[in-house]
C-alpha positions in Angstrom: 93.5 203.4 97.3 95.9 201.4 99.5 99.4 200.4 98.5 100.5 196.8 99.2 103.7 194.8 98.7 104.2 191.1 98.2 107.4 189.2 98.0 107.4 186.8 95.0 109.8 184.3 93.6 111.2 185.1 90.2 114.0 183.9 87.9 117.1 186.0 87.6 119.8 185.6 85.0 123.6 186.0 85.4 126.7 185.0 83.5 130.1 183.8 84.5 133.6 183.5 83.0 136.2 181.3 84.7 136.1 178.2 86.8 136.1 177.4 90.6 138.6 174.5 90.2 141.3 175.1 91.0 140.0 177.8 93.4 140.5 181.3 91.8 142.8 183.9 93.3 140.3 186.6 92.3 136.5 186.7 92.2 135.0 189.7 90.4 131.4 190.7 90.8 130.6 193.2 87.9 127.4 195.2 87.5 126.4 196.6 84.1 125.1 200.1 83.3 121.6 201.3 82.4 120.2 199.7 79.3 122.8 197.0 79.0 122.6 193.2 79.4 125.0 191.0 81.4 126.2 188.9 78.5 127.3 191.8 76.4 128.8 193.5 79.4 130.8 190.5 80.4 132.5 190.3 77.1 134.6 193.3 78.1 136.2 191.1 80.8 137.1 188.1 78.6 140.8 189.2 78.4 141.0 188.7 82.2 140.1 185.0 81.9 143.5 183.5 82.5 142.4 180.6 84.7 143.0 182.5 87.9 139.7 184.4 88.1 136.0 183.8 88.4 134.0 186.8 86.9 130.3 187.0 87.7 128.0 189.4 85.9 124.4 189.5 87.3 121.7 191.0 85.1 119.4 193.7 86.4 115.9 192.4 87.2 114.0 194.9 85.0 114.3 194.5 81.2 112.8 196.8 78.6 113.1 197.6 74.9 115.7 200.2 74.1 115.5 202.8 71.4 112.4 201.4 69.6 111.9 202.7 66.1 108.4 203.3 64.7 107.1 200.0 63.2 109.6 197.8 65.0 108.1 194.4 65.8 109.1 192.9 69.1 107.6 189.6 68.2 109.8 189.4 65.1 112.9 190.0 67.3 113.3 193.6 66.4 114.3 196.2 69.0 117.3 196.0 71.3 116.7 194.8 74.9 118.4 196.4 77.9 117.9 196.2 81.7 117.8 198.6 84.6 118.7 198.1 88.2 116.0 200.4 89.6 114.1 203.6 89.2 112.9 206.2 91.7 109.5 204.3 91.9 109.3 202.1 95.1 113.1 202.5 95.3 113.7 201.1 98.8 112.1 197.8 97.9 114.0 197.7 94.6 117.3 198.3 96.5 116.5 195.6 99.0 115.7 193.2 96.2 118.8 193.7 94.2 121.2 193.7 97.2 119.7 190.3 98.3 120.0 189.1 94.7 123.7 190.0 94.5 124.3 188.3 97.8 122.6 185.2 96.6 124.5 185.1 93.3 127.9 185.5 95.0 127.1 182.9 97.7 126.0 180.4 95.0 129.1 180.8 92.9 131.6 180.9 95.7 130.1 178.2 97.9 131.8 175.4 96.0 135.4 176.4 97.0 137.4 177.8 99.8 137.3 181.6 99.3 139.9 182.4 102.0 142.7 183.2 99.6 140.6 184.8 96.9 140.5 188.6 96.5 136.9 189.9 95.9 136.7 192.8 93.5 133.2 194.4 93.1 132.9 196.7 90.0 130.0 198.8 88.9 129.8 200.7 85.7 127.6 203.8 85.2 124.2 202.9 86.8 125.9 199.9 88.2 128.0 202.2 90.4 125.2 203.0 92.7 124.1 199.4 92.6 127.4 197.9 93.7 128.0 200.7 96.3 124.7 200.1 98.0 125.3 196.3 97.9 128.8 196.8 99.4 127.5 198.8 102.3 125.4 195.9 103.5 126.8 192.8 101.8 126.9 189.5 103.5 130.4 188.9 102.0 132.8 191.9 102.2 134.6 193.0 99.1 138.4 193.7 99.1 138.1 196.3 96.4 135.2 198.5 95.2 135.6 199.9 91.7 133.3 202.7 90.7 133.6 203.2 87.0 132.0 206.1 85.2 129.9 207.2 88.1 129.9 208.4 91.7 128.4 207.2 94.9 124.7 207.6 95.4 123.6 210.5 97.6 122.2 208.1 100.2 125.6 206.2 100.5 126.7 206.3 104.1 130.4 207.3 104.2 130.4 208.3 107.9 132.3 205.2 108.9 135.4 206.5 107.1 137.9 203.7 106.5 135.3 201.1 107.5 132.7 202.3 105.0 131.6 199.7 102.5 132.9 196.9 104.6 136.5 198.3 104.6 136.9 197.8 100.9 139.5 199.8 99.0 137.7 202.4 96.9 138.8 203.1 93.3 137.2 205.6 91.1 137.8 205.1 87.4 137.0 208.0 85.1 137.5 208.7 81.5 138.9 212.2 80.8 136.1 212.7 78.3 133.3 211.1 80.3 130.2 213.2 79.7 128.5 211.8 82.8 131.3 211.8 85.4 132.5 215.3 84.6 135.3 217.1 86.3 132.8 219.1 88.5 131.0 215.9 89.5 134.2 214.1 90.3 135.6 217.0 92.3 132.5 217.1 94.4 132.7 213.4 95.0 136.4 213.5 96.0 135.6 216.3 98.5 132.9 214.2 100.0 135.2 211.2 100.4 138.1 213.3 101.8 135.8 215.0 104.3 134.6 211.6 105.6 138.1 210.1 105.7 137.3 207.4 103.2 140.5 206.0 101.6 140.3 206.2 97.9 142.2 206.5 94.7 141.4 208.0 91.2 142.3 206.3 88.0 142.1 208.4 84.9 142.2 207.1 81.3 142.1 208.6 77.9 138.5 207.9 76.9 134.9 208.5 77.5 132.0 206.7 79.2 133.2 203.1 78.6 135.4 200.4 79.9 139.1 200.5 79.1 141.0 197.3 78.6 144.3 198.6 79.8 142.8 199.8 83.1 141.0 196.5 83.5 144.3 194.6 83.0 146.0 196.8 85.6 143.2 196.3 88.1 143.5 192.5 87.5 147.2 192.6 88.3 146.7 194.0 91.7 
């Protein structure tokens, strides 16, 4: 048995909030977590839509039915749908595919205006943390700020460049104090890794769990 790979064209879906005219002062690229869809995820950012931002939410390329119950009929519209950025299966090709995808989405949405004065914020939530971090390390357009929310850098992330890692983006880790995934032990290990590599970063804590927080989003938007 021989393994083969073939690049094919496919249709990807993404959503936006905001306008490119007049040119926005901020562009946000936001990646949802495992089992989520872009439209529902983007609703969390609606409060940031004040006419000065363009917020882009790409949807992961692999959709599936989430939490099926016995007897649920997919044809009848039953069963929630979610999406995943990748699995461990054929992971390197999946990473290459979604990093090109994010580049293409960003180029398409920002190509219609002068991006010189716009700050680019790249935010990943949960599984989207690894996605946005891998993209930032090889992106065609460098982010000004990288927000890792409810997750930590993937083990394969190269932090050896120190301040120049991830294209020189400022790194912000946002963690709920009751986050069952990004626990104190996990976060402490991550901070030690960043400090040892000399990667500038900050930690933002909020009173909550594994979810987005409107007050923290508003504060990030003001910066």
